[in-house]
VEXPAKE-359279 format. One record per residue: residue in one letter; x, y, z of N, C-alpha, C, O, CB in turn; residue number from 1. Coordinates in pm, 1 decimal, always signed. Each point is the difference from the previous one (the first is absolute). Last residue first. Glycine has a CB too. Layout:
VEXPAKE-359279
REC A X Y Z X Y Z X Y Z X Y Z X Y Z NUM
...
end
This chain:
VEXPAKE-359279
REC X -11442.0 -6276.6 -20697.3 -121.9 +54.0 -114.2 +72.2 +73.0 -68.8 -47.3 +60.7 -96.1 -160.1 -45.6 +211.7 87
REC X +452.0 -205.6 +239.5 -22.9 -107.8 -95.8 -138.1 +43.3 -137.8 -40.2 -60.5 -99.4 +129.3 -126.1 +349.8 86
REC X +104.2 +448.0 +162.1 +95.7 +32.2 -114.0 -23.7 -102.1 -82.9 +66.4 +3.3 -103.6 +108.0 +110.3 +219.1 85
REC X -422.0 +98.9 +287.2 -54.3 -88.8 -74.1 +86.6 +0.7 -143.2 -49.3 +41.3 -104.9 -189.4 -10.2 +238.9 84
REC X +436.4 +53.2 +285.5 -114.5 -85.2 +28.9 -79.3 -37.7 -124.5 -34.7 -116.4 -19.8 +23.8 +222.5 +242.2 83
REC X +349.4 +203.6 -239.6 +41.5 -102.3 +11.7 -131.3 -103.6 +13.3 -26.6 -86.4 -83.5 +253.2 +200.1 +173.0 82
REC X -244.5 +338.4 +8.5 -4.7 -44.2 -130.0 +40.7 -102.4 -40.3 -35.0 -15.8 -117.0 +36.9 +180.4 +92.1 81
REC X -231.8 -28.0 +454.1 +89.9 -5.9 -27.8 +25.5 -36.2 -154.0 -69.4 -92.1 -43.1 +81.7 +68.1 +282.7 80
REC X -413.1 +295.5 +15.0 +28.4 -149.0 -44.7 +156.0 +10.0 -27.7 +33.7 +115.4 -26.3 -284.4 -179.4 -93.4 79
REC X -30.0 +385.1 +468.7 +69.5 +23.5 -145.2 +21.0 -170.0 +20.3 +7.7 -68.6 +101.9 +140.5 +369.9 -144.0 78
REC X -353.4 -96.9 +416.3 -99.0 -32.0 -101.2 +69.3 -22.7 -152.0 -67.5 -12.2 -102.2 -110.6 +157.5 +253.0 77
REC X +343.2 -4.3 +320.6 -19.0 +80.7 -112.5 -104.3 -17.5 -121.6 -50.7 +81.4 -77.2 +269.1 -63.6 +149.7 76
REC X -109.7 -308.7 +335.9 -69.6 +178.3 +34.0 -7.3 +75.3 -123.5 -89.2 +82.7 -19.3 +204.1 -45.9 +251.9 75
REC X +43.5 -468.3 -310.4 -118.0 -29.7 +16.5 -58.0 +152.5 +70.3 -111.4 +47.3 -22.6 +160.4 -342.0 +38.5 74
REC X +412.5 +238.5 -127.0 -99.0 -8.5 -146.0 -174.3 +21.3 +49.1 -85.8 +66.7 -57.8 +282.5 -281.1 -79.8 73
REC X +112.2 +206.6 +490.6 +21.7 +100.0 -54.3 -81.7 +21.4 -143.0 -62.5 +97.9 -40.7 +277.2 -118.0 +179.9 72
REC X -163.0 -364.5 +128.8 -58.1 +69.4 +72.4 -38.4 +131.9 -65.6 -112.4 +48.1 +13.6 +220.8 -173.5 +157.7 71
REC X +168.3 -209.1 -343.6 -111.3 -39.5 -33.1 -107.0 +122.2 +67.3 -99.5 +38.5 -61.4 +193.1 -313.5 +42.9 70
REC X +379.7 +302.2 +123.6 -26.4 +56.5 -157.8 -169.2 -40.8 -27.8 -68.7 +81.8 -61.0 +361.1 -138.1 -47.7 69
REC X -115.6 -58.3 +529.8 -19.5 +131.6 -35.9 -16.8 +35.9 -135.0 -67.9 +95.7 -37.5 +178.8 -64.4 +216.2 68
REC X -54.8 -488.9 -107.9 -137.4 +27.2 +78.5 -1.7 +168.8 -35.0 -92.0 +46.2 -67.5 +99.3 -262.0 +300.9 67
REC X +380.5 +39.3 -391.6 -82.8 -38.4 -62.9 -164.3 +52.4 +64.3 -88.2 +57.7 -63.7 +289.6 -251.5 -8.9 66
REC X +164.7 +239.7 +320.8 +35.9 +110.1 -90.8 -137.5 -33.7 -109.4 -76.6 +91.1 -31.2 +396.9 -72.4 +66.9 65
REC X -239.5 -347.5 +334.5 -54.8 +147.7 +36.2 -16.1 +91.4 -110.8 -103.2 +67.0 -3.9 +211.5 -85.3 +210.5 64
REC X +80.2 -382.9 -325.0 -130.2 -46.8 +46.1 -71.2 +133.8 +37.0 -105.4 +38.6 -50.5 +187.2 -280.3 +140.7 63
REC X +392.2 +232.3 -146.6 -65.7 -9.0 -140.6 -161.3 +7.3 +34.6 -70.0 +83.7 -56.9 +277.2 -245.5 -65.2 62
REC X +91.2 +105.4 +482.1 -31.2 +167.1 -22.9 -81.7 -26.7 -127.9 -108.9 +56.8 -8.4 +345.1 +91.6 +108.1 61
REC X -160.9 -571.3 +63.5 -89.1 +93.7 +103.1 +6.5 +167.1 -65.9 -94.0 +79.5 +2.1 +169.8 -253.3 +248.3 60
REC X +204.3 -116.4 -444.2 -106.4 -25.0 -41.6 -122.4 +77.6 +66.5 -92.9 +61.3 -52.6 +211.9 -266.0 -7.4 59
REC X +338.0 +228.6 +193.2 -55.1 +90.3 -130.0 -124.8 -40.1 -24.0 -79.6 +91.6 -20.7 +283.5 -65.4 -94.7 58
REC X -84.2 -237.8 +506.5 +24.6 +111.2 +0.0 -60.8 +98.1 -132.6 -92.3 +81.3 -3.7 +285.8 -188.2 +154.5 57
REC X -76.5 -369.0 -134.4 -140.8 +13.9 +13.6 -20.2 +168.5 +40.5 -108.2 +45.5 -36.9 +69.4 -328.8 +118.9 56
REC X +474.2 +167.7 -234.0 -125.4 -41.9 -104.7 -138.2 +25.1 +44.3 -89.3 +49.1 -69.1 +226.5 -228.2 -6.7 55
REC X +237.7 +187.5 +399.5 -9.3 +127.9 -94.9 -105.7 -38.2 -106.0 -96.7 +75.8 -8.2 +354.5 +3.0 +36.7 54
REC X -190.5 -412.7 +257.0 -75.2 +120.1 +90.1 -6.9 +89.3 -102.1 -108.3 +49.7 -30.9 +194.5 -70.8 +273.6 53
REC X +145.6 -363.8 -394.8 -186.7 +18.0 +7.8 -25.2 +92.8 +41.6 -92.5 +58.7 -56.0 +25.0 -235.6 +94.6 52
REC X +513.8 +190.5 -23.7 -29.7 -7.5 -137.6 -183.6 -5.2 +23.4 -80.9 +88.5 -28.2 +352.1 -236.1 -78.9 51
REC X -47.4 +18.4 +472.3 +36.5 +165.9 -7.4 -65.2 +46.8 -146.8 -64.5 +104.6 -7.0 +325.5 -116.5 +156.1 50
REC X -256.0 -421.3 -21.7 -105.1 +30.4 +79.4 +9.8 +159.0 -22.3 -95.0 +77.5 +11.4 +97.6 -296.1 +167.2 49
REC X +352.0 -38.8 -362.6 -163.0 -23.7 -90.4 -93.0 +72.8 +72.1 -88.2 +53.5 -67.3 +110.6 -296.6 -13.0 48
REC X +416.7 +291.1 +270.1 -16.6 +82.3 -122.1 -127.6 -54.8 -93.5 -49.6 +63.1 -93.4 +320.8 -13.7 +101.5 47
REC X -203.2 -332.7 +412.0 +5.4 +170.8 +30.5 -9.3 +71.0 -112.6 -101.2 +70.1 +1.7 +243.3 -84.5 +177.6 46
REC X -32.2 -451.9 -308.8 -151.3 +21.3 +78.1 -45.2 +145.0 +42.6 -102.4 +53.6 -42.4 +146.9 -281.9 +143.4 45
REC X +388.4 +151.7 -210.8 -54.5 +10.5 -114.6 -146.4 -7.2 +17.4 -78.0 +73.6 -60.4 +276.4 -159.8 -42.8 44
REC X +93.1 +35.1 +458.2 +26.8 +133.1 -61.0 -115.5 +14.9 -143.5 -62.5 +101.6 -30.5 +361.6 -112.5 +125.0 43
REC X -235.9 -402.5 +152.5 -106.8 +107.9 +69.9 +35.7 +111.7 -52.0 -89.7 +82.7 +16.7 +52.3 -175.8 +195.1 42
REC X +277.8 -261.3 -413.7 -157.7 +15.3 -39.4 -71.1 +87.3 +107.4 -114.0 +39.5 -24.5 +104.4 -280.3 -89.4 41
REC X +487.2 +242.2 +168.3 -40.3 +45.0 -124.3 -154.7 -28.7 -42.8 -63.1 +81.2 -67.7 +310.7 -113.3 +15.7 40
REC X -88.7 -129.4 +439.4 -17.4 +165.2 +47.5 -28.6 +33.6 -152.7 -95.2 +74.5 -23.2 +285.7 -9.2 +261.3 39
REC X -102.7 -505.7 -213.9 -160.3 +55.1 +64.4 +25.0 +137.4 +27.0 -96.9 +65.4 +38.7 +10.2 -280.4 +92.7 38
REC X +466.7 +28.9 -327.0 -109.1 -27.1 -57.4 -153.1 +24.8 +44.2 -101.2 +17.4 -68.0 +273.9 -150.2 +7.3 37
REC X +221.1 +145.0 +311.3 +14.3 +122.2 -98.6 -112.2 -6.1 -110.6 -48.8 +100.2 -52.2 +312.1 -95.0 +87.2 36
REC X -219.4 -353.1 +298.4 -29.2 +125.8 +93.4 -12.0 +97.7 -99.0 -91.8 +81.3 +11.4 +219.5 -137.1 +201.9 35
REC X +43.9 -338.2 -349.2 -128.8 -28.8 +22.7 -43.2 +144.1 +43.0 -92.6 +49.3 -64.4 +112.2 -314.2 +126.3 34
REC X +413.3 +213.3 -132.0 -41.5 +21.8 -130.7 -181.7 +4.5 +22.1 -76.9 +67.4 -68.7 +327.1 -205.8 -61.6 33
REC X +11.4 +55.2 +536.7 +18.7 +107.0 -11.4 -84.6 +51.4 -191.6 -63.0 +103.6 -21.5 +320.0 -148.6 +252.0 32
REC X -233.6 -398.5 -63.5 -80.5 +100.0 +83.6 +10.8 +128.5 -33.6 -104.1 +63.4 -17.4 +123.8 -194.1 +183.2 31
REC X +245.4 -167.6 -370.1 -112.7 -26.1 -29.2 -91.6 +68.7 +81.3 -103.9 +32.1 -57.6 +181.6 -221.8 -25.1 30
REC X +363.2 +221.6 +205.7 -24.1 +70.1 -118.2 -157.4 -21.8 -61.3 -60.2 +96.4 -47.0 +328.9 -122.7 +7.1 29
REC X -119.4 -195.3 +385.8 -12.2 +133.0 +47.6 +8.5 +88.7 -108.7 -27.9 +119.2 +13.3 +116.8 -175.1 +194.1 28
REC X -51.8 -440.0 -277.3 -122.2 +37.3 +65.0 -12.8 +157.9 +38.7 -114.1 +46.2 +3.2 +115.9 -290.9 +83.7 27
REC X +405.4 +111.5 -293.2 -99.9 -32.3 -57.7 -134.4 +37.7 +56.6 -67.5 +89.5 -51.0 +215.7 -244.0 -21.7 26
REC X +167.6 +110.4 +353.4 +38.1 +123.3 -78.9 -102.9 +18.1 -99.8 -70.5 +100.9 +2.8 +314.1 -128.2 +28.1 25
REC X -211.6 -359.6 +223.0 -56.8 +138.2 +88.2 -0.2 +98.2 -107.6 -100.3 +67.7 -23.0 +205.4 -104.9 +271.2 24
REC X +105.2 -359.0 -424.4 -137.8 -3.9 +13.5 -87.7 +137.9 +71.3 -100.9 +55.9 -42.9 +170.2 -320.9 +53.4 23
REC X +403.8 +238.2 -39.4 -76.4 +17.2 -135.4 -129.0 +2.4 +14.6 -72.9 +92.9 -34.8 +224.9 -195.2 -76.5 22
REC X +62.4 -45.8 +494.0 +24.3 +129.5 -13.8 -39.5 +50.5 -104.6 -52.7 +110.1 +16.3 +202.2 -132.2 +100.0 21
REC X -181.0 -444.2 -47.2 -137.4 +73.8 +55.4 +58.8 +134.9 +2.6 -95.3 +76.4 +15.9 -31.0 -263.4 +144.9 20
REC X +433.3 -68.2 -366.0 -155.2 -10.9 -94.6 -68.5 +74.7 +128.5 -61.6 +99.8 -37.2 +45.9 -375.1 -142.5 19
REC X +460.1 +261.5 +302.8 +9.8 +91.2 -125.9 -177.1 -11.5 -20.4 -69.3 +101.7 -4.1 +366.9 -163.3 -129.4 18
REC X -164.1 -208.9 +461.4 -65.9 +122.5 +46.4 +14.9 +85.7 -109.3 -67.6 +102.6 +6.5 +108.4 -127.1 +231.8 17
REC X +30.1 -402.5 -360.6 -141.3 -7.6 +54.3 -46.5 +142.8 +52.6 -113.5 +47.3 -6.5 +152.3 -300.1 +75.9 16
REC X +437.2 +150.9 -200.2 -99.4 -0.8 -117.5 -157.4 +5.1 +22.9 -79.7 +35.9 -86.7 +262.3 -165.3 -11.7 15
REC X +122.8 +51.2 +458.5 +49.5 +137.8 -64.9 -121.8 +47.6 -114.6 -77.4 +95.6 -3.7 +367.2 -169.7 +32.0 14
REC X -286.2 -378.1 +180.5 -66.3 +114.7 +94.8 +30.1 +132.6 -79.4 -90.7 +82.2 -13.4 +133.1 -207.2 +261.0 13
REC X +162.6 -238.6 -454.1 -160.2 -16.5 -10.9 -46.4 +143.1 +81.3 -59.4 +94.7 -51.5 +38.6 -403.3 +57.9 12
REC X +483.6 +245.2 +76.5 -44.8 +28.8 -167.1 -170.4 +30.2 -25.2 -59.9 +99.8 -40.0 +271.7 -289.3 -36.6 11
REC X -43.4 -51.2 +484.5 +5.8 +172.9 +11.2 +4.2 +56.8 -158.0 -49.1 +110.8 -21.6 +208.9 -105.7 +273.6 10
REC X -183.7 -438.4 -223.0 -106.1 +17.1 +84.7 -0.2 +171.5 +18.8 -93.4 +80.1 -1.1 +116.3 -346.1 +126.2 9
REC X +291.8 -13.6 -347.5 -88.2 +27.1 -92.2 -122.1 +26.3 +89.9 -109.4 -18.0 -53.5 +219.1 -119.0 -143.2 8
REC X +298.9 +99.9 +413.2 +2.0 +97.4 -118.3 -112.2 +14.1 -46.9 -44.9 +114.3 -9.3 +235.7 -158.6 -49.5 7
REC X -178.4 -308.4 +365.9 +6.3 +154.1 +51.5 +18.6 +118.7 -122.6 -63.1 +105.6 -3.4 +183.6 -210.9 +233.8 6
REC X -72.7 -321.8 -364.0 -163.5 +3.0 +31.9 -11.7 +136.6 +93.0 -95.5 +77.5 -7.1 +44.4 -372.7 +12.0 5
REC X +479.3 +166.4 -85.3 -78.6 +23.4 -161.8 -138.5 +13.1 +22.6 -73.2 +59.1 -79.3 +226.5 -207.0 -60.4 4
REC X +133.2 +27.9 +519.3 +50.0 +127.0 -56.0 -79.8 +26.0 -99.9 -37.8 +117.2 -3.1 +254.6 -140.3 +58.7 3
REC X -260.0 -393.6 +99.2 -107.9 +117.8 +74.6 +52.9 +134.5 -49.6 -78.0 +93.8 -16.2 +27.7 -225.8 +255.8 2
REC X +306.2 -216.5 -435.1 -123.8 -14.6 -15.1 -123.1 +109.8 +45.2 -90.7 +55.5 -62.0 +204.2 -276.5 +73.4 1
end
């Protein structure tokens, strides 16, 4: 009777050790995957910031160019033909 109990306890202990090992592996994989996702989110944020900066720089250039063209028209007194295109 005691040998059966001893056998049962050893088998239970072995299976519980396997369960703990598997749980630890899953936790490790979960942590690694979470880190990968965080890195991807950070990369996306960085790319978005770069795109925003590029668009903002282009917009600033367009505003400067429009200002220069307007100053040129004001200085020469010339009216662009597109301005009165609806008449």
